[in-house]
C-alpha positions as CSV (number, residue, x, y, z in Angstrom):
1,M,26.4,3.0,1.1
2,E,23.6,3.4,3.8
3,E,24.6,4.0,7.3
4,K,23.1,1.6,9.9
5,M,20.5,3.0,12.2
6,D,21.6,3.8,15.7
7,R,19.8,2.1,18.7
8,I,17.5,5.0,19.5
9,E,16.4,5.5,15.9
10,R,15.8,1.8,15.5
11,Q,13.8,1.6,18.7
12,L,11.6,4.6,17.7
13,R,10.9,3.0,14.3
14,L,10.1,-0.3,16.1
15,Y,7.7,1.4,18.5
16,E,6.0,3.1,15.5
17,L,5.7,-0.2,13.7
18,V,4.2,-2.0,16.7
19,C,1.8,0.8,17.4
20,S,0.6,0.8,13.9
21,Y,-0.8,-2.8,14.3
22,A,-3.1,-4.2,17.0
23,V,-1.1,-7.4,16.8
24,T,1.9,-8.2,14.7
25,G,4.1,-11.2,14.2
26,F,7.9,-11.2,14.7
27,E,8.3,-12.0,11.0
28,T,6.8,-8.6,10.1
29,I,9.2,-6.8,12.4
30,E,12.1,-8.7,11.0
31,E,11.1,-7.7,7.5
32,A,11.0,-4.0,8.5
33,F,14.6,-4.2,9.9
34,P,16.5,-6.4,7.4
35,D,19.9,-5.0,8.4
36,S,19.3,-5.8,12.2
37,S,19.9,-9.2,13.7
38,R,17.1,-11.1,15.3
39,R,18.8,-10.8,18.7
40,M,19.1,-7.0,18.3
41,V,15.4,-6.7,17.5
42,Q,14.6,-8.9,20.6
43,R,16.7,-6.6,22.8
44,D,15.0,-3.5,21.4
45,L,11.6,-5.1,22.1
46,K,12.7,-5.9,25.6
47,D,13.8,-2.3,26.2
48,L,10.4,-1.0,24.9
49,K,8.6,-3.6,27.1
50,D,10.7,-2.7,30.1
51,A,9.8,1.0,29.6
52,G,6.1,0.0,29.6
53,L,5.6,1.1,26.0
54,V,4.6,-2.2,24.5
55,S,3.3,-5.6,25.6
56,V,5.2,-8.6,24.2
57,N,3.7,-12.1,24.2
58,Y,5.7,-15.0,22.9
59,V,3.8,-18.1,21.8
60,K,5.0,-21.3,20.2
61,K,2.9,-22.3,17.2
62,A,3.8,-24.0,14.0
63,Q,4.8,-20.8,12.0
64,T,4.7,-18.2,14.7
65,R,7.7,-17.2,16.7
66,G,6.1,-14.4,18.7
67,L,3.4,-11.7,18.9
68,C,3.8,-8.1,19.9
69,R,0.9,-6.0,21.0
70,G,1.2,-2.2,21.0
71,V,-0.2,-0.6,24.2
72,A,-3.1,1.8,23.3
73,E,-1.9,4.6,25.5
74,L,1.5,6.0,26.2
75,Q,2.7,5.4,29.7
């Protein structure tokens, strides 16, 4: 049985994922974290955004729930 990731490990993996793409959809992020709830991933993205590490833009389109943009430089 696999142990769930703790918050810091999950946020580090999320940061790596976002930075590996110029722009990625929320669906891609959800696929990378199948054992984490949508709300948990949203909180982690908010923490990364509040720390100035990523820029998050939410848009309403037919099949798109949100976009995340990795900031090119670490702040």
